[in-house]
Structures are given as structure tokens and as C-alpha cells.
DRENDO-1510 file (C-alpha; in Angstrom, 1 decimal, always signed):
<recs>
REC; n; res; u; v; w
REC; 1; MET; +118.4; +66.7; +175.7 .
REC; 2; ILE; +119.3; +65.2; +172.3 .
REC; 3; HIS; +117.4; +63.5; +169.6 .
REC; 4; GLN; +119.3; +61.2; +167.2 .
REC; 5; TYR; +118.0; +59.6; +163.9 .
REC; 6; LYS; +119.3; +58.5; +160.6 .
REC; 7; LEU; +117.6; +59.7; +157.4 .
REC; 8; GLY; +118.8; +60.4; +153.7 .
REC; 9; GLY; +122.2; +58.8; +154.4 .
REC; 10; TYR; +122.9; +61.2; +157.3 .
REC; 11; ASN; +123.4; +60.5; +161.0 .
REC; 12; ILE; +121.8; +63.5; +162.6 .
REC; 13; VAL; +122.0; +64.5; +166.2 .
REC; 14; LEU; +119.9; +67.4; +167.4 .
REC; 15; ASP; +120.7; +69.2; +170.6 .
REC; 16; ILE; +117.3; +70.6; +171.7 .
REC; 17; CYS; +118.1; +73.3; +173.9 .
REC; 18; SER; +121.0; +74.8; +172.1 .
REC; 19; GLY; +119.4; +74.4; +168.8 .
REC; 20; SER; +122.5; +72.8; +167.4 .
REC; 21; VAL; +122.4; +70.2; +164.6 .
REC; 22; HIS; +125.3; +67.9; +164.3 .
REC; 23; VAL; +125.9; +65.4; +161.3 .
REC; 24; VAL; +128.4; +62.8; +162.4 .
REC; 25; ASP; +129.9; +59.6; +161.6 .
REC; 26; GLU; +128.8; +56.1; +162.8 .
REC; 27; ILE; +131.3; +56.1; +165.7 .
REC; 28; ALA; +130.3; +59.6; +167.1 .
REC; 29; TYR; +126.6; +58.7; +166.7 .
REC; 30; ASP; +127.2; +55.7; +168.9 .
REC; 31; ILE; +129.3; +57.5; +171.4 .
REC; 32; ILE; +126.7; +60.4; +171.9 .
REC; 33; ALA; +124.0; +57.7; +172.5 .
REC; 34; MET; +125.9; +56.4; +175.3 .
REC; 35; PHE; +127.7; +59.5; +176.5 .
REC; 36; GLU; +125.3; +60.7; +179.4 .
REC; 37; ASP; +124.5; +57.1; +180.7 .
REC; 38; LYS; +127.9; +55.3; +180.9 .
REC; 39; GLU; +131.5; +56.1; +182.2 .
REC; 40; LYS; +134.1; +56.9; +179.5 .
REC; 41; SER; +135.8; +53.6; +179.9 .
REC; 42; SER; +132.7; +51.6; +179.3 .
REC; 43; VAL; +131.9; +53.6; +176.2 .
REC; 44; ILE; +135.4; +53.3; +174.8 .
REC; 45; CYS; +135.4; +49.5; +175.4 .
REC; 46; GLU; +132.0; +49.0; +173.8 .
REC; 47; ILE; +132.7; +51.2; +170.7 .
REC; 48; SER; +136.1; +49.3; +170.3 .
REC; 49; LYS; +134.2; +46.0; +170.1 .
REC; 50; LYS; +131.8; +47.2; +167.7 .
REC; 51; TYR; +134.4; +49.0; +165.4 .
REC; 52; ALA; +137.3; +46.5; +165.6 .
REC; 53; ASP; +139.0; +48.0; +162.6 .
REC; 54; ILE; +139.3; +51.5; +164.3 .
REC; 55; SER; +142.1; +52.1; +166.8 .
REC; 56; LYS; +141.5; +53.0; +170.3 .
REC; 57; GLN; +143.2; +56.2; +170.0 .
REC; 58; ASP; +140.8; +57.4; +167.2 .
REC; 59; ILE; +137.8; +56.3; +169.3 .
REC; 60; GLU; +139.2; +58.2; +172.4 .
REC; 61; GLU; +139.8; +61.2; +170.2 .
REC; 62; CYS; +136.2; +61.0; +168.9 .
REC; 63; TYR; +135.1; +60.8; +172.6 .
REC; 64; GLU; +137.0; +63.9; +173.6 .
REC; 65; GLN; +135.3; +65.7; +170.7 .
REC; 66; VAL; +132.0; +64.9; +172.0 .
REC; 67; ALA; +133.0; +66.0; +175.4 .
REC; 68; SER; +134.3; +69.3; +174.0 .
REC; 69; ARG; +131.0; +69.9; +172.3 .
REC; 70; LYS; +129.3; +69.5; +175.5 .
REC; 71; GLU; +131.6; +71.8; +177.3 .
REC; 72; SER; +130.9; +74.5; +174.7 .
REC; 73; GLY; +127.1; +74.1; +175.1 .
REC; 74; LYS; +126.3; +72.5; +171.7 .
REC; 75; LEU; +125.5; +69.1; +173.1 .
REC; 76; PHE; +123.5; +68.0; +176.1 .
REC; 77; ALA; +122.7; +71.7; +176.8 .
REC; 78; PRO; +120.6; +72.3; +179.9 .
REC; 79; GLU; +116.9; +73.3; +179.8 .
REC; 80; THR; +116.9; +76.9; +181.0 .
REC; 81; PHE; +113.7; +78.4; +179.1 .
REC; 82; GLU; +110.9; +77.3; +181.3 .
REC; 83; PRO; +111.1; +80.2; +183.7 .
REC; 84; MET; +110.8; +82.7; +180.8 .
REC; 85; ALA; +107.6; +81.1; +179.2 .
REC; 86; GLY; +105.1; +83.1; +181.2 .
REC; 87; HIS; +107.3; +86.2; +181.8 .
REC; 88; LEU; +108.0; +86.7; +178.0 .
REC; 89; LYS; +104.2; +86.4; +177.0 .
REC; 90; GLN; +103.4; +89.0; +179.8 .
REC; 91; LYS; +105.6; +91.7; +178.0 .
REC; 92; THR; +103.3; +91.7; +174.9 .
REC; 93; ALA; +100.1; +91.3; +176.9 .
REC; 94; GLY; +97.3; +93.3; +175.2 .
REC; 95; VAL; +99.2; +93.7; +172.0 .
REC; 96; VAL; +97.3; +92.4; +168.8 .
REC; 97; LYS; +99.3; +92.0; +165.7 .
REC; 98; ALA; +97.0; +89.9; +163.4 .
REC; 99; LEU; +93.4; +89.4; +162.5 .
REC; 100; CYS; +91.7; +86.8; +160.6 .
REC; 101; MET; +88.7; +88.6; +159.0 .
REC; 102; HIS; +85.8; +86.4; +158.4 .
REC; 103; ILE; +84.6; +88.5; +155.5 .
REC; 104; ALA; +82.0; +85.8; +154.6 .
REC; 105; HIS; +80.3; +83.1; +156.5 .
REC; 106; THR; +79.0; +81.5; +153.4 .
REC; 107; CYS; +80.7; +79.4; +150.7 .
REC; 108; ASN; +79.9; +78.3; +147.1 .
REC; 109; LEU; +81.5; +74.9; +147.7 .
REC; 110; ASN; +80.1; +72.2; +150.0 .
REC; 111; CYS; +83.3; +70.3; +151.2 .
REC; 112; SER; +82.3; +67.5; +153.4 .
REC; 113; TYR; +85.4; +67.7; +155.6 .
REC; 114; CYS; +85.3; +71.5; +156.2 .
REC; 115; PHE; +85.9; +72.4; +159.7 .
REC; 116; ALA; +83.7; +75.5; +159.3 .
REC; 117; SER; +80.4; +73.7; +158.3 .
REC; 118; GLN; +80.6; +74.9; +154.7 .
REC; 119; GLY; +81.4; +78.3; +155.9 .
REC; 120; LYS; +78.5; +78.9; +158.4 .
REC; 121; TYR; +80.7; +78.0; +161.4 .
REC; 122; HIS; +77.7; +76.4; +163.1 .
REC; 123; GLY; +75.6; +79.6; +162.7 .
REC; 124; GLU; +73.7; +81.5; +160.0 .
REC; 125; ARG; +75.2; +82.3; +156.7 .
REC; 126; ALA; +76.4; +86.0; +156.7 .
REC; 127; LEU; +78.6; +88.5; +154.9 .
REC; 128; MET; +80.7; +91.2; +156.8 .
REC; 129; SER; +79.6; +94.9; +156.2 .
REC; 130; TYR; +82.1; +97.5; +155.3 .
REC; 131; GLU; +81.3; +99.2; +158.5 .
REC; 132; VAL; +82.2; +96.0; +160.8 .
REC; 133; GLY; +85.3; +95.5; +158.6 .
REC; 134; LYS; +86.4; +99.1; +159.1 .
REC; 135; ARG; +86.0; +98.9; +162.8 .
REC; 136; ALA; +87.9; +95.7; +163.0 .
REC; 137; LEU; +90.8; +97.4; +161.3 .
REC; 138; ASP; +90.5; +100.4; +163.7 .
REC; 139; PHE; +90.5; +97.8; +166.6 .
REC; 140; LEU; +93.8; +96.1; +165.1 .
REC; 141; ILE; +95.5; +99.5; +165.1 .
REC; 142; GLU; +94.3; +100.7; +168.5 .
REC; 143; ASN; +95.6; +97.5; +170.0 .
REC; 144; SER; +98.8; +97.0; +168.1 .
REC; 145; GLY; +101.0; +99.0; +170.4 .
REC; 146; THR; +104.2; +99.9; +168.9 .
REC; 147; ARG; +104.2; +97.1; +166.2 .
REC; 148; ARG; +104.6; +98.4; +162.8 .
REC; 149; ASN; +103.8; +95.4; +160.7 .
REC; 150; LEU; +100.1; +94.2; +161.0 .
REC; 151; GLU; +98.7; +91.1; +159.4 .
REC; 152; VAL; +95.1; +90.8; +158.1 .
REC; 153; ASP; +93.8; +87.5; +156.4 .
REC; 154; PHE; +90.7; +87.8; +154.4 .
REC; 155; PHE; +89.1; +84.4; +155.2 .
REC; 156; GLY; +85.7; +82.6; +155.0 .
REC; 157; GLY; +83.9; +80.6; +154.0 .
REC; 158; GLU; +84.8; +82.0; +150.6 .
REC; 159; PRO; +85.9; +85.7; +150.9 .
REC; 160; LEU; +85.3; +86.5; +147.2 .
REC; 161; MET; +81.7; +86.2; +147.7 .
REC; 162; ASN; +82.2; +89.5; +149.5 .
REC; 163; PHE; +84.8; +90.8; +147.2 .
REC; 164; ASP; +83.7; +94.5; +147.0 .
REC; 165; VAL; +84.0; +94.8; +150.9 .
REC; 166; VAL; +87.4; +93.3; +150.7 .
REC; 167; LYS; +88.5; +95.9; +148.2 .
REC; 168; ARG; +87.2; +98.8; +150.2 .
REC; 169; LEU; +88.6; +97.6; +153.5 .
REC; 170; VAL; +92.1; +97.4; +151.8 .
REC; 171; GLU; +91.6; +100.9; +150.4 .
REC; 172; TYR; +90.7; +102.2; +153.9 .
REC; 173; ALA; +93.7; +100.5; +155.5 .
REC; 174; ARG; +96.0; +102.0; +152.9 .
REC; 175; SER; +94.6; +105.4; +153.6 .
REC; 176; ILE; +95.3; +105.3; +157.2 .
REC; 177; GLU; +98.4; +103.1; +157.8 .
REC; 178; LYS; +101.0; +105.8; +157.3 .
REC; 179; LYS; +99.2; +108.3; +159.6 .
REC; 180; HIS; +99.5; +105.7; +162.3 .
REC; 181; GLY; +102.9; +104.3; +161.5 .
REC; 182; LYS; +101.7; +101.0; +160.4 .
REC; 183; ASN; +102.2; +98.7; +157.5 .
REC; 184; PHE; +99.3; +96.3; +156.5 .
REC; 185; ARG; +100.0; +93.0; +155.0 .
REC; 186; PHE; +97.1; +91.3; +153.6 .
REC; 187; THR; +96.4; +87.6; +152.7 .
REC; 188; LEU; +93.5; +86.2; +150.7 .
REC; 189; THR; +92.4; +82.6; +151.2 .
REC; 190; THR; +90.1; +81.3; +148.4 .
REC; 191; ASN; +88.7; +78.2; +146.7 .
REC; 192; GLY; +89.1; +79.8; +143.4 .
REC; 193; VAL; +85.7; +79.7; +142.1 .
REC; 194; LEU; +85.0; +83.4; +141.7 .
REC; 195; ILE; +88.6; +84.3; +140.5 .
REC; 196; ASP; +88.5; +86.5; +137.5 .
REC; 197; ASP; +90.8; +89.3; +136.0 .
REC; 198; ASP; +89.6; +91.9; +138.5 .
REC; 199; VAL; +90.6; +89.5; +141.3 .
REC; 200; ILE; +93.8; +88.6; +139.8 .
REC; 201; ASP; +94.7; +92.2; +139.3 .
REC; 202; PHE; +93.7; +93.2; +142.8 .
REC; 203; ALA; +95.3; +90.2; +144.6 .
REC; 204; ASN; +98.6; +90.6; +142.8 .
REC; 205; ARG; +98.6; +94.3; +143.7 .
REC; 206; GLU; +97.6; +94.2; +147.3 .
REC; 207; MET; +98.0; +90.8; +148.8 .
REC; 208; SER; +101.3; +89.8; +150.5 .
REC; 209; ASN; +100.2; +86.2; +150.1 .
REC; 210; VAL; +97.4; +84.3; +148.4 .
REC; 211; VAL; +96.3; +80.9; +149.6 .
REC; 212; LEU; +94.7; +78.8; +147.1 .
REC; 213; SER; +92.8; +75.7; +148.1 .
REC; 214; LEU; +93.6; +72.6; +145.8 .
REC; 215; ASP; +93.7; +69.0; +147.0 .
REC; 216; GLY; +96.0; +67.8; +144.1 .
REC; 217; ARG; +94.7; +64.9; +141.9 .
REC; 218; LYS; +91.5; +65.6; +140.1 .
REC; 219; GLU; +89.9; +62.6; +141.5 .
REC; 220; ILE; +91.0; +63.3; +145.1 .
REC; 221; HIS; +90.1; +67.0; +144.9 .
REC; 222; ASP; +86.7; +66.3; +143.4 .
REC; 223; ARG; +86.0; +63.7; +146.0 .
REC; 224; TYR; +85.3; +66.4; +148.7 .
REC; 225; ARG; +85.6; +70.0; +147.1 .
REC; 226; VAL; +82.2; +69.9; +145.3 .
REC; 227; ASP; +79.5; +72.6; +144.7 .
REC; 228; TYR; +76.0; +72.1; +146.1 .
REC; 229; ALA; +75.0; +70.0; +143.1 .
REC; 230; GLY; +77.8; +67.6; +143.9 .
REC; 231; ASN; +79.9; +68.6; +141.0 .
REC; 232; GLY; +83.6; +68.7; +141.4 .
REC; 233; SER; +85.6; +72.0; +141.2 .
REC; 234; TRP; +89.0; +70.9; +139.9 .
REC; 235; ASP; +88.2; +71.7; +136.2 .
REC; 236; LYS; +86.7; +75.1; +137.1 .
REC; 237; ILE; +89.6; +76.3; +139.4 .
REC; 238; VAL; +92.8; +75.0; +138.0 .
REC; 239; PRO; +93.1; +77.2; +135.0 .
REC; 240; LYS; +92.2; +80.3; +137.2 .
REC; 241; PHE; +94.9; +79.2; +139.9 .
REC; 242; GLN; +97.4; +79.0; +136.9 .
REC; 243; LYS; +96.5; +82.3; +135.5 .
REC; 244; LEU; +96.8; +84.0; +138.9 .
REC; 245; VAL; +100.1; +82.5; +139.7 .
REC; 246; GLU; +101.6; +83.2; +136.4 .
REC; 247; ALA; +100.5; +86.9; +136.5 .
REC; 248; ARG; +101.7; +87.0; +140.3 .
REC; 249; GLY; +105.3; +87.3; +139.0 .
REC; 250; GLY; +107.1; +85.5; +141.8 .
REC; 251; LYS; +105.1; +87.1; +144.8 .
REC; 252; ASN; +104.2; +84.8; +147.6 .
REC; 253; TYR; +101.4; +82.3; +147.2 .
REC; 254; TYR; +100.5; +78.8; +148.4 .
REC; 255; MET; +98.7; +75.9; +147.0 .
REC; 256; ARG; +97.0; +74.6; +150.1 .
REC; 257; GLY; +95.8; +71.1; +150.0 .
REC; 258; THR; +94.2; +68.7; +152.6 .
REC; 259; PHE; +95.1; +65.0; +152.7 .
REC; 260; THR; +92.6; +62.6; +154.3 .
REC; 261; HIS; +91.9; +59.0; +154.7 .
REC; 262; ALA; +91.2; +59.0; +150.7 .
REC; 263; ASN; +94.7; +60.0; +150.1 .
REC; 264; PRO; +97.4; +59.2; +152.7 .
REC; 265; ASP; +99.5; +58.8; +149.5 .
REC; 266; PHE; +99.4; +62.5; +149.2 .
REC; 267; LEU; +102.9; +62.7; +147.2 .
REC; 268; LYS; +100.9; +62.0; +144.1 .
REC; 269; ASP; +99.0; +65.1; +144.9 .
REC; 270; ILE; +102.2; +67.1; +145.3 .
REC; 271; GLN; +103.5; +65.9; +142.0 .
REC; 272; GLN; +100.2; +66.7; +140.4 .
REC; 273; MET; +100.7; +70.2; +141.7 .
REC; 274; LEU; +104.1; +70.4; +140.2 .
REC; 275; ASP; +103.1; +69.1; +137.0 .
REC; 276; LEU; +100.5; +71.9; +136.7 .
REC; 277; GLY; +103.3; +74.4; +137.3 .
REC; 278; PHE; +102.9; +75.2; +141.0 .
REC; 279; THR; +106.0; +75.4; +143.2 .
REC; 280; GLU; +104.9; +76.9; +146.6 .
REC; 281; LEU; +102.9; +74.0; +148.2 .
REC; 282; SER; +101.3; +72.9; +151.4 .
REC; 283; MET; +99.4; +69.6; +152.2 .
REC; 284; GLU; +97.8; +69.6; +155.6 .
REC; 285; PRO; +96.4; +66.5; +157.4 .
REC; 286; VAL; +92.8; +66.6; +157.9 .
REC; 287; VAL; +91.5; +67.2; +161.5 .
REC; 288; CYS; +87.9; +66.2; +162.0 .
REC; 289; ALA; +85.6; +64.6; +164.4 .
REC; 290; PRO; +86.3; +60.7; +165.3 .
REC; 291; GLY; +84.6; +58.4; +162.9 .
REC; 292; GLU; +84.1; +60.8; +160.0 .
REC; 293; GLU; +84.9; +59.2; +156.5 .
REC; 294; SER; +87.8; +61.7; +156.0 .
REC; 295; GLU; +89.5; +60.8; +159.3 .
REC; 296; LEU; +93.2; +59.6; +159.1 .
REC; 297; THR; +93.3; +56.1; +160.7 .
REC; 298; ALA; +96.2; +54.3; +162.6 .
REC; 299; GLU; +96.5; +52.2; +159.3 .
REC; 300; ASP; +97.3; +55.5; +157.4 .
REC; 301; MET; +100.1; +56.5; +159.7 .
REC; 302; PRO; +103.0; +54.5; +158.2 .
REC; 303; VAL; +101.8; +55.5; +154.7 .
REC; 304; VAL; +101.9; +59.2; +155.7 .
REC; 305; MET; +105.3; +58.9; +157.3 .
REC; 306; GLU; +106.7; +57.2; +154.3 .
REC; 307; GLN; +105.3; +60.0; +152.0 .
REC; 308; TYR; +107.0; +62.6; +154.2 .
REC; 309; GLU; +110.3; +60.8; +153.6 .
REC; 310; LYS; +109.7; +60.4; +149.8 .
REC; 311; LEU; +108.7; +64.1; +149.6 .
REC; 312; ALA; +112.1; +65.1; +151.2 .
REC; 313; GLU; +113.9; +63.0; +148.5 .
REC; 314; LEU; +111.8; +64.5; +145.8 .
REC; 315; MET; +112.6; +68.0; +146.8 .
REC; 316; LEU; +116.3; +67.1; +146.7 .
REC; 317; GLU; +116.0; +65.6; +143.4 .
REC; 318; LYS; +114.3; +68.7; +142.1 .
REC; 319; ASP; +117.0; +70.7; +143.5 .
REC; 320; LYS; +119.6; +68.8; +141.5 .
REC; 321; GLU; +117.3; +69.3; +138.2 .
REC; 322; GLY; +117.3; +73.1; +138.8 .
REC; 323; LYS; +113.5; +73.0; +139.6 .
REC; 324; PRO; +113.3; +73.5; +143.2 .
REC; 325; PHE; +109.9; +73.9; +145.0 .
REC; 326; THR; +108.8; +74.9; +148.5 .
REC; 327; PHE; +106.8; +72.9; +150.9 .
REC; 328; TYR; +105.4; +74.8; +153.7 .
REC; 329; HIS; +106.0; +72.3; +156.5 .
REC; 330; TYR; +109.7; +71.9; +155.5 .
REC; 331; MET; +110.5; +75.5; +155.7 .
REC; 332; ILE; +113.1; +75.6; +158.5 .
REC; 333; ASP; +116.1; +78.0; +159.1 .
REC; 334; LEU; +118.8; +76.2; +161.1 .
REC; 335; THR; +121.0; +79.4; +161.4 .
REC; 336; GLY; +118.1; +81.7; +162.7 .
REC; 337; GLY; +114.5; +80.9; +162.8 .
REC; 338; PRO; +112.0; +81.9; +165.3 .
REC; 339; CYS; +113.3; +83.6; +168.5 .
REC; 340; ILE; +113.1; +81.5; +171.7 .
REC; 341; TYR; +110.1; +83.7; +172.8 .
REC; 342; LYS; +108.1; +82.4; +169.9 .
REC; 343; ARG; +109.4; +78.8; +170.4 .
REC; 344; ILE; +108.3; +78.6; +173.8 .
REC; 345; SER; +105.2; +80.8; +173.9 .
REC; 346; GLY; +103.2; +79.3; +170.9 .
REC; 347; CYS; +101.3; +80.8; +168.1 .
REC; 348; GLY; +99.6; +83.6; +170.0 .
REC; 349; SER; +96.0; +82.7; +169.3 .
REC; 350; GLY; +93.7; +84.6; +171.6 .
REC; 351; THR; +96.4; +87.2; +172.4 .
REC; 352; GLU; +98.3; +88.3; +169.5 .
REC; 353; TYR; +96.1; +86.9; +167.0 .
REC; 354; MET; +92.4; +86.9; +166.9 .
REC; 355; ALA; +89.4; +86.0; +164.5 .
REC; 356; VAL; +86.6; +88.4; +163.7 .
REC; 357; THR; +83.0; +87.3; +162.7 .
REC; 358; PRO; +80.8; +89.1; +160.2 .
REC; 359; THR; +79.1; +90.7; +163.2 .
REC; 360; GLY; +82.3; +91.8; +164.9 .
REC; 361; GLU; +82.7; +89.1; +167.6 .
REC; 362; LEU; +86.2; +88.1; +168.5 .
REC; 363; TYR; +87.4; +84.5; +168.8 .
REC; 364; PRO; +91.0; +83.1; +169.6 .
REC; 365; CYS; +91.3; +81.9; +166.0 .
REC; 366; HIS; +89.4; +80.8; +163.0 .
REC; 367; GLN; +89.0; +77.3; +164.3 .
REC; 368; PHE; +87.2; +78.3; +167.5 .
REC; 369; VAL; +84.7; +80.7; +165.6 .
REC; 370; GLY; +81.0; +79.6; +166.5 .
REC; 371; GLU; +82.0; +78.1; +169.8 .
REC; 372; GLU; +80.2; +80.3; +172.2 .
REC; 373; LYS; +82.3; +79.5; +175.1 .
REC; 374; PHE; +85.4; +80.8; +173.4 .
REC; 375; ARG; +84.1; +84.1; +172.4 .
REC; 376; LEU; +86.3; +86.9; +173.7 .
REC; 377; GLY; +84.4; +89.9; +173.1 .
REC; 378; ASP; +83.9; +92.2; +170.2 .
REC; 379; ILE; +85.6; +94.8; +168.1 .
REC; 380; TRP; +83.8; +97.7; +170.0 .
REC; 381; GLU; +84.3; +96.7; +173.5 .
REC; 382; GLY; +87.5; +94.8; +173.0 .
REC; 383; VAL; +88.2; +91.6; +175.0 .
REC; 384; THR; +85.7; +91.1; +177.9 .
REC; 385; ASN; +86.2; +87.4; +178.4 .
REC; 386; THR; +89.5; +87.6; +180.1 .
REC; 387; ASP; +89.3; +84.1; +181.6 .
REC; 388; VAL; +89.4; +82.5; +178.1 .
REC; 389; GLN; +92.1; +85.0; +177.1 .
REC; 390; ASN; +94.2; +84.1; +180.1 .
REC; 391; GLU; +93.8; +80.4; +179.4 .
REC; 392; PHE; +95.3; +80.8; +175.9 .
REC; 393; ALA; +98.0; +83.2; +177.4 .
REC; 394; GLU; +99.1; +80.2; +179.3 .
REC; 395; CYS; +99.4; +77.9; +176.4 .
REC; 396; ASN; +102.9; +77.1; +175.9 .
REC; 397; VAL; +105.3; +74.2; +175.8 .
REC; 398; TYR; +105.5; +73.9; +179.4 .
REC; 399; SER; +101.8; +74.0; +180.1 .
REC; 400; ARG; +101.4; +70.6; +178.6 .
REC; 401; PRO; +103.0; +67.7; +180.5 .
REC; 402; GLU; +103.5; +65.6; +177.4 .
REC; 403; CYS; +105.5; +68.3; +175.7 .
REC; 404; ARG; +108.2; +68.6; +178.5 .
REC; 405; GLU; +110.2; +65.6; +177.5 .
REC; 406; CYS; +109.4; +65.7; +173.7 .
REC; 407; TRP; +112.5; +66.6; +171.5 .
REC; 408; ALA; +110.3; +68.6; +169.1 .
REC; 409; ARG; +108.9; +70.9; +171.5 .
REC; 410; LEU; +111.1; +74.0; +170.6 .
REC; 411; TYR; +110.0; +73.4; +167.0 .
REC; 412; CYS; +106.2; +73.1; +167.4 .
REC; 413; SER; +105.9; +75.4; +170.5 .
REC; 414; GLY; +103.4; +73.1; +172.0 .
REC; 415; GLY; +101.3; +72.6; +168.9 .
REC; 416; CYS; +97.8; +74.0; +167.7 .
REC; 417; ALA; +95.3; +74.7; +170.6 .
REC; 418; ALA; +92.4; +74.2; +168.3 .
REC; 419; ASN; +93.6; +70.7; +167.3 .
REC; 420; ALA; +94.3; +70.0; +171.0 .
REC; 421; TYR; +90.8; +71.1; +171.9 .
REC; 422; HIS; +88.9; +69.3; +169.2 .
REC; 423; SER; +90.8; +66.1; +169.8 .
REC; 424; THR; +91.0; +66.2; +173.7 .
REC; 425; GLY; +88.6; +68.7; +175.0 .
REC; 426; SER; +91.2; +70.9; +176.2 .
REC; 427; VAL; +93.3; +73.7; +174.7 .
REC; 428; LYS; +96.2; +72.4; +176.9 .
REC; 429; GLY; +95.7; +68.9; +175.6 .
REC; 430; VAL; +97.9; +67.0; +173.0 .
REC; 431; TYR; +96.7; +65.9; +169.6 .
REC; 432; LYS; +98.7; +62.8; +169.5 .
REC; 433; TYR; +98.3; +61.9; +165.9 .
REC; 434; GLY; +99.2; +65.4; +164.8 .
REC; 435; CYS; +102.3; +65.2; +167.1 .
REC; 436; GLU; +103.7; +62.1; +165.4 .
REC; 437; LEU; +103.3; +63.7; +162.0 .
REC; 438; PHE; +104.8; +66.9; +163.1 .
REC; 439; LYS; +107.9; +65.2; +164.4 .
REC; 440; LYS; +108.3; +63.3; +161.1 .
REC; 441; ARG; +108.0; +66.4; +159.3 .
REC; 442; MET; +110.7; +68.1; +161.4 .
REC; 443; GLU; +113.1; +65.1; +160.9 .
REC; 444; CYS; +112.6; +65.4; +157.1 .
REC; 445; ALA; +112.7; +69.1; +157.0 .
REC; 446; ILE; +116.0; +69.1; +159.0 .
REC; 447; MET; +117.4; +66.4; +156.7 .
REC; 448; VAL; +116.6; +68.5; +153.6 .
REC; 449; ALA; +118.3; +71.5; +155.2 .
REC; 450; VAL; +121.4; +69.3; +156.1 .
REC; 451; SER; +121.6; +68.0; +152.6 .
REC; 452; ARG; +121.4; +71.4; +150.9 .
REC; 453; ALA; +124.1; +72.5; +153.3 .
REC; 454; PHE; +126.6; +69.7; +153.0 .
REC; 455; GLY; +125.5; +67.4; +150.2 .
REC; 456; ASP; +128.1; +68.5; +147.7 .
REC; 457; GLU; +130.9; +68.2; +150.1 .
</recs>
């Protein structure tokens, strides 16, 4: 299977199953489009008519080059991965590598688009105790098999509302990791309201990554990210974010924004973040219930698509200026990247990755917390709801009929189970709006990578 598109002045041909990316001229682009469906003589004839100034010999030579790429397995490579999907996931059955620790089911902001119901996750406000958190870390070690690197994300609500417990849990993890041959990598996700010097020092010492919630422009950010009195938070948090990032000294962080129906022109928000001095950026499309004010509409789609293309152009412009920046969804490694196991088996929610509530319950990921039918078990008894876990274990690119013929399937790995469930009612469904955005992001990301590799040639 191949996917062809033109972007940024390049003719790009993706060979889906080999992973090869080809940048070709117009003649090769057209030959590839006809190669599988027409005889050689027909292809040569049609190309000769279209490109009358090109000799037949040169066209035939181009055709043979395409045929050679096919023979070498770099074009029109066959699909061979489907039989591996279930088998590969079985090999890591029972091994947990990451926990999303819901350290606080409460929040000091009242964001109307919040999927977590302002941090309560459809339940009561709660803070995780040290004892529950300690047991969660023990659970992770006990169920991590031979994996050395373990990931823990301190999440909420707003985790800094329970910061003392965060600090104690990190201290506990550091005290036991060497004994068990493990290495904990921590992430903190925060809205920034409670950041102070203590938080900055601790986060920059202990957190492998920090995710900072900022929606970009002040008027956009303050539209949704307000406190319980209705006041916007932009003025309060931006100076704190700047201080934290400056003190971070190059360590990983992300400015994580959400774009909605209010700002499908989100490139303006990206530009605002850059103007503020931030260079590690992410803007995520909102996922919400149909009919909500923030919902992205069909009319927003072409605007968003254009923004992705303009974002790619901006990244390349900034490269030339010597001011590069990272956009999370455009991070792609064309020479390596995720192994085929990860590509066909998905994100690992419910199997390798789980969320832990303040009371120690286990869910497949943070977006399922509070939905009782998805509760897997708890950190004391482990996974007891094996039916749900098995359902998630079966989530891969081949369990969704719509994905089988999609050119992007080995880039998205079947997509997000939570988005699928909340838009279709099934974890094996397809969030079609999100799919279209993802495919555009991949086209743009690959074009950026191509330009960076070949742009000066």
C-alpha cells in the first residue's frame, strides 16, 4: 500500500508496510500512481502524452527505477504484520511499565472543557494519601517484570494541591529503585497556579518532564481556563511558567494547549507561546460530548487543516532563522521510530499503562477514570476485571475494520481507545474527526522531516 501527496513543494510517496519515504519528481509520482493498476505499455504511453518534452527512453528508465524499488521491497511492500498483532502483545502480558497517579481529584481551576469534570472524574473530590501512593509504586515494581525504566505521571485534577505527598512518593521511589534494579522517570502535569520556588526546584531536580497547561493567547486561555470566581488564569501562570522553564536549563518540558471551536486558528496561540519564550509545544484538539460549546465542528475542519500546514511552514522558517522549536505531534523519526510491535499493538492502555485513583482503584487510562464498567481492580488485589483488560489487549490496528485500509495505521497504531469510546461507544470504534486531523498532522510532520533532510540539497 502506498500514500501519495504533495506538500511544501515536495512530491512525497509513502510505502506503508516497508516504512519507506520517497521524494520524487513529477514523472515518477505519476508512474507510481498508475504502476499497480496498468500495464507498462499503457503507463509509458500516458506519461509520454502528458510529458511530451521528455524522451520515451527517460520515461522507461524512470519506470524501471520504480520497478526496482518494488522488487527491493521499498515500494508496494506486502502487508505481513497482522498475524503478529495478538502474539506480540501476549509476550508482555501482565507487565506494567507506567502509571498515571491521580494524586488529586480536585482542582483550583474550573475549565468548562475539562474531560475530568474539573478534576472530580464524576465522583467526589479527593486527595491521594501517601500510603495509597506508596502501595501504587510497589504495585508497579511488582508487576513490571524485567523492565528497568518505569514511568510515573503525577496527574489530577491539579497535583500541586497535594504536593507534599508527591515529594514523599518521589523520595520513597528513589529509596527503593536501585534495590529492585529499576529507574523511575517522573512527569508532573500542572496548570501552574501553585508553582513557587519550591515546586520549581523540586520539579527541575526530579521530573524527567513537566507538562504545563497553557492555551496560548490570553483571550483564548482565559475563555475556558478560569478559577471558580470566573477569573482567567493567564496573568497568574505565565510568569511562573517562564521562571520554571528558564530554571529548567534545557530539561524536557511541554507547553500543552487545547484548541476548540473558539480557536481553530490555533497557530496564533503557537506564535504567542513562542513570543513568550517557550519552544517545546503541543496543541491538542478538544474531545468533548457532542453539542458542547467547545466542540470542533465540520466548519472548523478546513481551518484546522490549514493551520497544520502553516505550522509546518513556520517550523521550517524558524529553522532557517536559527530559532527551532518542537511541536509534539510533528516529532517523527523516519530512520527509526517506534518498533513494529508498538506500531501494531497500540498505546498499551489497560495492559502496560494504567491510571490509579486517590483510593487505589485501577483504570485503563486517565480518560476512563470514574467510569465504573472500566474499573480493572485495585493496587492491592491487582487486575480482577480481566474481561475489560482483555478487551483492551485486543485493541490494535487490525481490530478496527476502518483501520485496515488506512495509510496512517502504522503511524497512529489504531488511535486512542478513550477517544474512540467517547465518540462511538466502543473502545474499538474510530473517532473519525480525530482520524482526519491525525492524518494531516502526519503528512505535515513527514514533510518537515523531508525538508530538514533534503531542503539544502
